[in-house]
C-alpha positions in Angstrom: -64.2 -98.3 81.7 -65.8 -97.1 85.0 -62.5 -98.0 87.2 -60.9 -95.4 84.1 -63.3 -92.8 84.8 -62.8 -93.1 88.6 -58.9 -92.8 88.3 -58.9 -89.6 85.9 -58.6 -86.4 86.9 -61.5 -84.2 86.6 -61.1 -81.2 84.2 -62.0 -78.4 86.4 -58.7 -79.7 88.6 -55.4 -77.4 88.4 -53.2 -80.0 87.1 -49.1 -80.3 87.4 -47.0 -78.6 84.9 -45.2 -82.1 84.5 -44.6 -81.4 80.4 -44.1 -77.7 80.7 -41.0 -77.6 79.4 -39.5 -77.0 76.2 -39.0 -80.3 75.3 -42.2 -81.2 75.0 -43.0 -78.0 73.4 -40.7 -78.8 70.2 -41.7 -82.3 70.6 -45.2 -81.3 69.7 -44.2 -79.0 67.0 -42.0 -80.7 65.4 -43.6 -84.3 66.0 -46.8 -83.3 63.9 -44.1 -81.5 61.2 -41.9 -84.3 61.0 -45.5 -86.7 60.4 -46.6 -84.2 57.9 -43.6 -84.6 56.0 -43.6 -88.6 56.7 -47.5 -88.7 55.3 -47.0 -86.4 52.6 -45.5 -89.1 50.3 -48.6 -91.3 50.3 -51.7 -88.5 50.6 -54.5 -89.6 49.0 -53.4 -93.2 48.1 -55.5 -96.0 49.5 -53.7 -98.5 51.6 -53.4 -101.0 49.0 -51.9 -98.6 46.6 -49.5 -97.5 49.3 -48.7 -101.4 49.9 -48.3 -101.9 46.2 -45.9 -98.9 45.5 -44.2 -98.5 48.9 -43.6 -102.4 49.6 -45.5 -104.6 52.0 -43.7 -102.9 55.2 -45.7 -99.8 53.7 -44.0 -96.2 54.4 -41.2 -95.9 56.7 -39.4 -92.9 55.8 -39.8 -89.3 53.9 -40.0 -89.5 50.5 -39.5 -87.3 47.0 -42.3 -84.7 47.5 -42.5 -81.2 46.2 -39.2 -81.8 45.0 -37.5 -83.0 48.2 -37.2 -84.8 51.1 -39.1 -83.8 54.6 -41.3 -81.3 52.9 -44.1 -80.2 54.9 -47.9 -79.3 53.6 -49.8 -76.5 53.9 -51.0 -78.2 57.6 -47.9 -77.3 59.3 -47.6 -74.2 57.5 -50.9 -72.9 58.8 -50.1 -74.3 62.0 -46.8 -71.7 62.3 -49.6 -68.7 61.6 -51.7 -70.1 64.3 -48.8 -69.8 66.5 -48.0 -66.4 65.3 -51.6 -65.5 66.0 -51.5 -66.1 69.1 -48.1 -64.7 70.3 -49.4 -61.3 68.6 -53.0 -61.5 70.6 -50.6 -61.8 73.8 -48.3 -59.1 72.7 -51.7 -56.7 71.7 -53.1 -57.4 75.0 -50.3 -56.7 77.0 -49.6 -52.9 74.8 -53.0 -51.9 75.3 -53.6 -53.9 78.9 -57.1 -55.3 77.3 -57.9 -58.6 78.3 -56.2 -61.4 75.7 -58.9 -61.7 72.7 -57.4 -64.3 70.0 -59.4 -64.9 67.1 -59.1 -61.9 65.3 -55.2 -61.6 65.4 -55.2 -65.7 64.3 -57.4 -64.6 61.5 -55.1 -61.9 60.4 -52.4 -64.4 60.3 -53.9 -66.5 58.9 -54.6 -63.6 56.1 -50.6 -63.2 56.0 -50.0 -67.2 55.2 -52.7 -66.8 52.4 -49.9 -64.1 50.8 -48.0 -66.7 50.9 -49.8 -68.6 48.3 -48.7 -68.6 44.9 -49.9 -64.6 44.9 -53.2 -65.2 45.7 -52.7 -62.0 47.5 -50.3 -59.3 48.2 -47.6 -60.3 50.3 -45.5 -56.7 50.1 -48.5 -54.9 52.2 -47.7 -57.8 55.2 -43.5 -57.5 54.6 -42.9 -54.1 56.3 -43.1 -52.8 60.0 -45.6 -54.6 61.6 -45.3 -57.9 59.6 -43.6 -60.2 62.0 -41.5 -62.7 61.4 -43.1 -65.9 59.4 -44.0 -63.3 56.5 -40.7 -63.0 55.8 -39.4 -66.4 55.6 -39.0 -67.4 51.7 -39.2 -71.1 52.2 -43.3 -70.3 53.0 -44.0 -69.2 50.0 -44.9 -72.4 49.0 -48.2 -74.1 47.8 -48.6 -77.0 49.6 -51.5 -79.1 48.9 -54.1 -76.9 51.3 -57.5 -77.2 51.3 -59.4 -75.3 49.3 -62.0 -74.3 52.1 -58.9 -72.9 53.5 -58.2 -70.6 50.6 -62.1 -70.0 49.8 -62.9 -68.7 53.2 -60.0 -66.5 53.5 -59.8 -65.2 50.1 -63.6 -64.1 51.0 -63.1 -61.9 53.9 -65.7 -62.8 55.8 -64.7 -64.7 59.6 -66.6 -68.1 60.0 -68.5 -68.3 63.3 -69.8 -71.9 65.0 -73.1 -70.5 64.8 -72.8 -68.5 61.5 -71.0 -71.1 59.2 -68.7 -70.1 56.4 -69.2 -73.4 54.3 -69.9 -77.5 56.0 -66.6 -78.4 55.5 -65.5 -81.7 57.6 -62.1 -81.8 57.0 -59.5 -82.6 59.6 -57.2 -79.2 58.6 -58.3 -77.1 61.6 -57.6 -79.7 64.1 -54.4 -80.2 62.4 -53.2 -76.8 62.7 -54.9 -76.0 66.3 -51.8 -77.4 68.5 -49.7 -73.8 69.5 -53.1 -73.1 70.9 -52.9 -76.0 73.5 -48.8 -75.0 74.0 -49.9 -71.2 74.5 -52.5 -71.8 76.8 -49.7 -73.9 78.9 -47.2 -71.3 79.2 -46.8 -70.2 82.8 -47.3 -66.5 81.5 -50.6 -67.2 80.3 -51.8 -70.2 82.6 -50.9 -68.3 85.7 -53.3 -65.0 85.1 -56.6 -67.8 84.1 -59.2 -69.5 86.3 -58.2 -73.0 86.9 -62.0 -73.6 87.7 -62.7 -72.6 83.9 -59.6 -72.7 81.4 -60.7 -75.6 80.0 -64.2 -74.2 79.1 -62.7 -71.0 77.5 -59.5 -73.5 75.7 -62.7 -75.3 74.2 -64.4 -72.1 73.3 -61.5 -70.8 71.8 -60.8 -73.8 69.9 -64.2 -74.2 68.2 -64.3 -70.5 66.8 -60.5 -70.7 65.8 -61.5 -74.4 63.7 -64.7 -72.5 62.3 -62.9 -69.9 60.7 -62.0 -71.7 57.9 -64.3 -74.7 58.4 -68.0 -74.6 59.0 -69.3 -78.2 60.1 -69.8 -78.8 63.7 -67.6 -82.3 63.1 -64.1 -80.0 62.0 -64.8 -77.0 64.2 -65.3 -79.3 67.4 -62.6 -82.0 66.9 -59.5 -78.9 66.2 -60.8 -77.5 70.2 -60.2 -81.1 71.0 -56.8 -81.7 69.7 -55.9 -78.0 71.1 -57.5 -79.6 74.6 -55.5 -82.8 74.3 -52.2 -80.8 73.5 -53.1 -78.5 76.7 -53.9 -81.3 78.8 -51.2 -83.5 78.5 -48.3 -80.9 78.4 -50.3 -79.7 81.8 -49.6 -83.4 83.3 -52.4 -85.7 81.6 -51.5 -89.2 79.6 -53.0 -89.2 76.5 -56.3 -91.4 77.9 -56.6 -89.2 80.8 -56.7 -85.9 78.2 -59.6 -88.0 76.0 -61.4 -88.3 78.9 -61.4 -85.0 80.2 -61.8 -83.3 76.8 -64.7 -85.4 76.4 -66.1 -84.1 79.9 -65.9 -80.5 78.0 -67.0 -81.9 74.4 -70.5 -83.0 75.7 -71.4 -79.5 76.5 -71.5 -78.1 73.3 -73.9 -78.4 70.4 -74.0 -81.1 67.6 -71.3 -82.7 69.4 -72.5 -86.7 69.3 -70.7 -87.7 66.5 -67.5 -86.3 68.0 -68.3 -87.7 71.3 -69.1 -90.9 69.9 -65.9 -91.7 68.4 -63.6 -90.6 70.5 -65.6 -92.8 73.1 -65.1 -95.8 70.9 -61.4 -95.3 70.6 -60.9 -95.2 74.5 -63.6 -98.4 74.9 -61.5 -100.5 72.5 -58.1 -98.7 72.9 -56.1 -101.7 73.2 -58.2 -103.8 70.3 -56.0 -105.6 68.4 -58.4 -104.0 64.9 -56.5 -101.3 63.0 -59.2 -97.4 62.8 -61.8 -97.7 60.6 -60.8 -96.4 57.1 -63.2 -96.7 55.0 -65.8 -94.8 56.2 -66.4 -91.2 55.4 -63.3 -89.7 56.9 -64.8 -86.7 58.7 -62.4 -84.6 61.2 -63.5 -86.7 64.3 -63.0 -89.8 62.6 -59.4 -89.2 61.7 -58.9 -87.7 65.3 -59.8 -90.8 66.4 -57.7 -92.6 64.2 -54.5 -90.7 65.2 -55.8 -90.6 69.3 -56.0 -94.8 68.5 -52.9 -94.9 66.5 -50.8 -92.6 69.5 -52.7 -95.1 72.1 -51.1 -98.3 70.1 -47.8 -96.7 69.9 -47.2 -98.0 73.7 -44.2 -95.0 74.2 -42.9 -95.3 70.2 -43.0 -92.5 68.5 -42.0 -94.0 64.9 -44.4 -96.9 65.5 -47.6 -93.9 66.1 -46.8 -91.8 62.9 -46.3 -94.7 60.3 -48.9 -96.5 61.6 -50.9 -93.1 61.1 -49.4 -92.6 57.5 -50.2 -96.3 56.2 -54.0 -96.1 57.0 -53.9 -94.3 53.7 -56.3 -91.2 52.7 -55.7 -88.0 54.7 -52.2 -89.4 55.7 -50.6 -86.2 56.4 -53.5 -84.7 58.4 -54.0 -88.0 60.6 -49.9 -88.5 60.9 -49.6 -84.7 62.1 -52.2 -85.0 64.5 -50.6 -88.5 66.1 -46.9 -86.3 66.0 -48.6 -83.7 67.5 -50.0 -85.8 70.3 -46.9 -88.4 70.6 -44.6 -85.5 71.1 -46.7 -84.0 73.0 -46.7 -86.8 75.7 -43.1 -88.5 75.3 -40.6 -84.9 74.1 -38.6 -83.7 71.3 -35.5 -86.6 72.4 -38.6 -89.8 70.8 -38.1 -87.9 67.3 -35.3 -89.8 65.4 -32.7 -87.3 64.5 -32.4 -88.8 61.0 -36.2 -87.1 60.1 -35.5 -84.2 62.1 -32.4 -82.9 60.1 -33.9 -83.6 56.4 -37.0 -81.6 57.6 -38.2 -78.6 56.1 -38.5 -75.1 58.3 -36.9 -76.8 61.4 -35.7 -73.5 62.4 -38.6 -71.6 62.4 -40.0 -74.8 63.7 -38.1 -75.1 66.7 -37.8 -71.5 66.8 -41.5 -70.4 67.5 -42.3 -73.8 69.8 -39.3 -72.0 72.2 -42.0 -68.9 71.7 -44.7 -70.3 72.6 -43.2 -71.8 75.8 -42.0 -68.2 76.8 -45.7 -66.8 75.9 -44.5 -63.4 76.1 -41.4 -61.4 76.6 -41.2 -57.3 76.9 -38.4 -57.2 74.8 -37.6 -55.0 71.5 -36.7 -58.8 69.3 -39.6 -59.8 71.0 -42.1 -56.7 69.8 -39.9 -57.3 65.9 -40.6 -60.9 65.8 -44.8 -60.5 67.2 -46.2 -56.7 67.0 -49.5 -56.4 67.7 -51.9 -57.0 65.1 
């Protein structure tokens, strides 16, 4: 452990731009969505039930869920709206020559997501000029088992904050939707304007704020910030083990970090053990994140192996698998994802397109401003 500590990069280092390429951006978002769709068929099932239903090997491919194969859950839907929110925040900063401010634009994006959920609010108010691209995508108007805390928090109209929690929810949904934040901060149009000495802390703090919009327990919003940070560090050059080390160095600077820190440290010290991740204790966000990291580490560069391991642990299969798929996709790139899964993935075009836009970060063109208007 000490030797590994000495080898890993310090968080304040300006690390190399190793994976800041479209291949890894799309790998991250498509990998998360593919894994989400694989996990959807087993969501909420115990390990025993999975083996009883799918056979001794467990889930190996998409199943029929939500009326089709390759269907994603609300986790992927909300990740897309997170991406739209950060991109619109950048447009607003450029148009009005103001500092980049992310929380309110992302909250507004989540309100647009809410409008797609079976008439919970009126979508027509968003569809006209200024509505952006996602609200006009018909396939997003699908209910996909959204976490109750997300619906309740967004319907309530109050912005949850880490110091003013909106609830006590500690589920993993906030973490699953946070990968676009890490990708956005890696974009050269964003990264070159950041102070290398403070970028990790800035990103982590914003991750906490975005997570707390719907999940008020520190276990949930700290795990959300960790996932954004892990994606960011890997795109900028870290391997996953080092990304976890450097994330821990920032995590411990935040209040009430102890449970999350303990679980991530346990993953690192036991990452090469034979035992599967623990799925019997209460499945809080940090525990699910730790399981996802361990599945990714023990995949040894095999995307399919890692995400299927995450699915077949049971319980919150879609969220755990999506986190694993994001990490492996960011590390290995789009080419690691089987084509047979990509071809059947719901929302493939919109996920692929928005991953490319996150790579660009900002473009002063009419088409860009139509897709990402400044509010």
